[in-house]
C-alpha positions in Angstrom: -0.4 -10.9 1.1 -2.8 -13.6 2.3 -4.9 -11.4 4.5 -8.6 -10.8 4.0 -10.3 -7.5 3.5 -13.3 -6.5 5.7 -15.7 -3.8 4.7 -17.9 -2.1 7.2 -20.9 -1.0 5.1 -22.8 2.3 5.3 -26.2 2.8 3.5 -24.4 4.4 0.5 -24.8 1.7 -2.1 -22.6 3.7 -4.5 -19.5 2.5 -2.6 -20.1 -1.2 -3.5 -19.0 -1.0 -7.2 -16.0 1.2 -6.2 -14.8 -1.2 -3.6 -15.4 -4.2 -5.9 -13.4 -2.5 -8.7 -10.6 -1.7 -6.3 -10.4 -5.3 -5.1 -11.0 -7.1 -8.4 -7.9 -9.0 -9.4 -5.7 -7.5 -6.7 -5.0 -10.8 -5.0 -6.9 -14.1 -5.0 -7.4 -14.2 -1.3 -9.1 -10.8 -1.1 -12.7 -10.7 -0.3 -15.3 -8.0 0.7 -17.5 -8.9 3.6 -20.1 -7.3 5.7 -20.1 -7.4 9.5 -21.9 -6.0 12.5 -20.3 -4.0 15.4 -18.8 -6.5 17.9 -18.1 -9.2 15.3 -14.6 -10.6 15.3 -12.2 -8.7 13.1 -10.3 -11.0 10.8 -6.6 -10.8 9.9 -6.2 -8.3 7.2 -7.2 -4.7 6.4 -10.4 -3.2 7.8 -12.2 -0.9 5.3 -14.3 1.5 7.4 -16.8 3.9 5.8 -17.9 6.9 7.9 -20.5 9.5 7.3 -19.7 13.2 8.1 -19.0 13.7 11.8 -19.5 10.0 12.6 -16.9 8.6 15.0 -15.3 5.2 14.5 -16.8 2.3 16.4 -15.8 1.8 20.0 -15.2 -1.9 19.4 -12.2 -0.9 17.3 -10.3 0.2 20.5 -7.5 -2.2 21.1 -7.8 -3.9 17.8 -4.4 -4.2 16.1 -5.6 -4.1 12.5 -4.7 -1.8 9.6 -7.6 0.5 8.8 -8.6 2.2 5.5 -11.1 4.9 6.5 -13.4 6.3 3.8 -14.5 9.7 5.1 -16.6 12.6 4.0 -14.9 15.4 2.0 -13.4 18.1 4.2 -13.0 16.1 7.4 -10.2 17.9 9.4 -10.1 15.9 12.6 -7.2 13.8 13.7 -7.2 10.2 12.8 -5.4 7.3 14.6 -1.7 6.9 13.6 -1.2 4.5 10.8 -4.7 4.8 9.3 -5.1 5.2 5.6 -7.7 8.0 5.2 -9.4 8.6 1.9 -12.0 11.4 1.2 -15.1 10.8 -0.7 -15.9 10.8 -3.6 -13.6 7.8 -4.2 -11.8 6.4 -7.2 -11.0 2.7 -7.4 -7.3 3.4 -8.0 -6.9 5.3 -4.8 -8.8 2.7 -2.8 -6.7 -0.1 -4.4 -3.5 1.7 -3.4 -4.6 2.2 0.1 -5.7 -1.5 0.4 -2.2 -2.6 -0.8 -0.5 -0.4 1.8 -2.8 -1.6 4.5 -2.3 -5.3 3.6 1.5 -4.7 3.5 1.2 -3.5 7.1 -0.1 -7.0 8.1 3.2 -8.6 7.3 5.2 -10.2 10.1 7.9 -8.0 11.7 10.6 -10.5 10.7 9.6 -10.7 7.1 12.5 -10.0 4.7 13.2 -10.3 1.0 16.5 -11.9 0.1 18.7 -10.1 -2.4 22.1 -11.0 -3.9 24.5 -9.8 -1.3 21.9 -8.3 1.0 18.2 -8.2 2.0 15.2 -5.9 2.3 13.7 -5.9 5.8 10.1 -4.9 5.2 8.7 -3.8 8.5 12.0 -2.2 9.7 12.3 -0.5 6.3 16.0 -1.4 6.1 18.0 -2.2 2.9 21.1 -4.1 3.7 24.1 -4.7 1.4 27.9 -5.2 1.4 28.3 -1.5 2.2 26.1 -1.5 5.3 22.4 -0.6 5.6 20.2 2.2 4.6 16.8 3.3 6.0 14.1 3.5 3.4 10.8 5.5 3.5 7.5 3.6 3.4 7.0 4.4 -0.2 10.6 3.4 -1.2 9.9 0.0 0.4 6.6 -0.4 -1.4 8.2 0.7 -4.7 11.2 -1.5 -4.5 9.1 -4.5 -3.4 6.7 -4.0 -6.2 9.5 -3.8 -8.8 11.3 -6.9 -7.4 8.1 -8.9 -7.6 7.1 -7.8 -11.1 7.7 -10.3 -14.0 8.0 -7.5 -16.5 8.7 -3.7 -16.7 6.0 -1.8 -14.8 4.5 1.2 -16.6 4.7 4.5 -14.7 0.9 4.9 -14.6 0.6 1.5 -13.0 3.1 2.5 -10.3 1.2 5.8 -9.6 -2.0 3.8 -9.2 -0.6 0.8 -7.2 1.9 2.6 -4.9 0.5 6.1 -4.5 -3.1 5.6 -5.2 -3.0 8.3 -7.9 -4.9 8.4 -11.1 -2.8 7.5 -14.1 -2.8 11.0 -15.6 -1.9 12.8 -12.3 0.8 15.4 -13.1 3.6 14.5 -10.7 7.3 13.6 -10.6 7.0 11.5 -7.5 8.0 8.2 -9.3 11.1 9.8 -10.7 12.0 11.4 -7.4 11.6 8.1 -5.5 13.6 6.2 -8.1 16.5 8.7 -7.9 16.7 8.3 -4.1 16.4 4.6 -4.2 19.2 4.3 -6.8 21.5 6.4 -4.7 20.9 4.2 -1.6 21.3 1.0 -3.6 24.5 2.2 -5.2 25.8 3.3 -1.8 25.4 -0.2 -0.4 27.1 -1.9 -3.3 24.2 -4.1 -4.1 24.1 -5.7 -7.6 20.7 -4.3 -8.3 19.6 -1.7 -10.9 16.3 0.1 -11.3 16.1 0.6 -15.1 13.7 2.7 -17.1 12.8 1.1 -20.5 10.3 1.9 -23.2 7.9 -0.4 -21.5 8.3 0.9 -18.0 10.6 0.4 -15.0 12.2 -2.9 -13.9 14.5 -4.2 -11.3 17.5 -6.0 -12.7 19.6 -8.2 -10.4 23.3 -9.0 -11.1 
């Protein structure tokens, strides 16, 4: 993910440390920058902070850039398709997860991860193996990609934070549910890949 992050700033200075904490250590190429309406939008994710009832800038029309919108609590209006919308007050973990998903959306349509006997097509959300291909959900792709890139077992709280943007102590079985569905699809395709739960977390084992 070599894209930059652009932050459209509102007068609420309390957002600065939250955004900084979300970005810190996420990827070396990430940066937080200020801009003015009409300035060129760089490649990457656009972090747009909006006050209650405030519309998004007209200059965003026609821009093909993933947007993370930080909005007032209780906003019920319809947002453009594909936007990551987070209600204030914000937690760095939820912002961090949204930024990762937005940056993933910047990947080239042909990008694929090679696997023994198959491949994972990121944008098409297709997992291919000797037994054919299976359609994955957005979160299944994000989870599988994260586990494949990890050098060690990933703790469940880290997955909740990085993939779903949840706080580590959120009571949910979503990790287990997604792992179960992913395992069934992997097994159905005959891929030599296993998602294994250990005492240290969850890891992807190839071969």
